[in-house]
Each structure stands twice: as structure tokens, then as C-alpha cells.
N, C-alpha and C positions, 0 to 999 in steps of 0.2 A: 253167522256167528252162532255156533252151537255150544252149549255148556259142556264142560268135561268134569266128571265126578272125582271125588277123592278116592284114590286107590289104596295107597299105603301111607302110614305115618312116617314122618321124617324126624329122626332124632339126631341131635348133635350135642356137643359139650357147651354148656353155658358157663362162660368164664367169669361171670359177674357183671356188674354194671360198669359203664365207662363214663367218666366225667366229661361234660361238654363245656366246663368252665376251666378251673385250674387243675392241672394234672395231679393225680394221687398215686401212691405206690400200688403196683399191681398186686392183686391178691391171689393166693394159690388155691382158692376154693373153687371147685368145679362141681357142677350138678348137671344132670341131664335136662335138656330142653326139648320137649316134644312140640314142634311147631303146630301140628294139627290140634293138640290139646290147648295150646295157647290161643290160636286164631279161630277155631271152629267150635261153636256151641252145639250144633245139631248136625253130626256127621252124615246122617242119612239124607238130610235135606240141604246140604251145602255143596255148591258147585263153583267152578272158576270160569271166568270169562276174560278174554284179552281185549283191551280197549282198542277200537279201530275208528279213528277220527278224532276231532279236536273240539267237539261241541261242549265238552264238560271240563275244559282246562281250568276254569275259575273255581271248580269244585275239586281241584287237585287230581283230576283224572286225565293223565296224558296218554297220547297214543303209545301203545305197547305195554302199558301197565296191566297188571293182573288184578282183577276184582274178585274178592271172595263174596259170594252171594248166598244168603240163607233164605230158603223158601218157607221155613217154619215161622218166621217173624211176621207179625201183623204190620201192614203199612200204616204210616202216620203222615199227617200234613207236613211237607217239607223234607221227607225222607228222600235219599238217593236210591233209586231202584232200577233193576232191569225189568223192562216192560215188554210185553208181546202185544203189538198193535198191528192189526190188518196184515198178519203173516210175517212180520219182521220183529226182531229183537232190537231194542234201543235202551240206552241207559240215560236217565234224566232225573231231575229233581221233580218230585210229584207234589202238585198242589191239589188238594182234595176239596171239592165244593159240593154243596147240596145237589146241584144239577149234573155232577160228573167230576171230571178231573182235567187238569191241564199239565202237560209234560213240558217242563221248563229246561231249556238249554242253559248252560253256565259258561258262556264265552262272550264277555262284553266287548272284545276286540274284533269280532266278526259278526256283522249284521245279517249274514245269510242264514243263521240259525234262529228260527222263529219258534215261539211257543206252539205246542201241538194240542189243540183242544180235543178232548175225548167225549164223544156223545153216544147215544144209543145206536147210531148207524155204524159205529166202529166195533170190530171184534177186538176186545181188549182185556188184558189181565195184567195185574202187577205180579210179575213172575217171581221176584225175590228181592230182598233188601240187601244193598251193598253194606257189608259190615267192616271190610278192610280193603285197602288198596296196597298192592305190593309194587314197589318201584325199583327200577334198575339204577344202580349208583352210577 
């Protein structure tokens, strides 16, 4: 799993908001919507990953989803992050402790996914913070 960078901005017509409750009359107001401007805070340090696997389904990260990952953000306890550990990328919930970190899966239905303790013997970096999840309808 290698990250792929933002190449070009995508612009489309913003047709307005859509009610998820009672229907409302359509409005004829259009404005430009730049998805990169909406979804990306730091374009030089933002990358996309595609989720491969199901260890994070309870964090709403399903196989095939696209993650927007920002390397400029500082990690915090409980953040969802793409981590590089011992030569491999993984996405997990990060628990930060005084003695290190634990990478937590989020799949309560599958017991094969275990927490990954991170210690001084590991080659480890929190590569970037997941800021958005793009799902296919």
C-alpha cells in the first residue's frame, strides 16, 4: 500500500444542500465546489490511501474506501492514523502511552485482529492522520 499524492483539483457545480428529512423545493443557486479545497487543509502533505482489509470496519473504514491522510497534523491519543511499522503501512486507532504506543484495530466481530504494541524494538512512525473517509455509494 503506497500513498498517492494530490495531482489536480477537482471542481464541480455545488447545487446547494439537500434535505435528509422532508423534501424542500429545489433552489436554482449554483456555486463552484472545489473538493480539494473542502477536504484538504495541507495540499503538500496530504495523500490518499485505499483501505485493504477489514480490521477498521467499526471505525467506518471499509475495504475499498479512500482515506485522505494529512502528514502535517500532530497525532493525538485516539486518532486514526496511517502508521509505518517494521516496513509495512497499516491504518489503526493510535493509543499513546508514556512507554510507547498501541495500534488498535476496530473490528469487534473478528477476534483475529489484535492490538499491536509498539516498543523501542520496532521501526515505527505515525505516517499521517486520517482526516476524511471517501465511500462508494
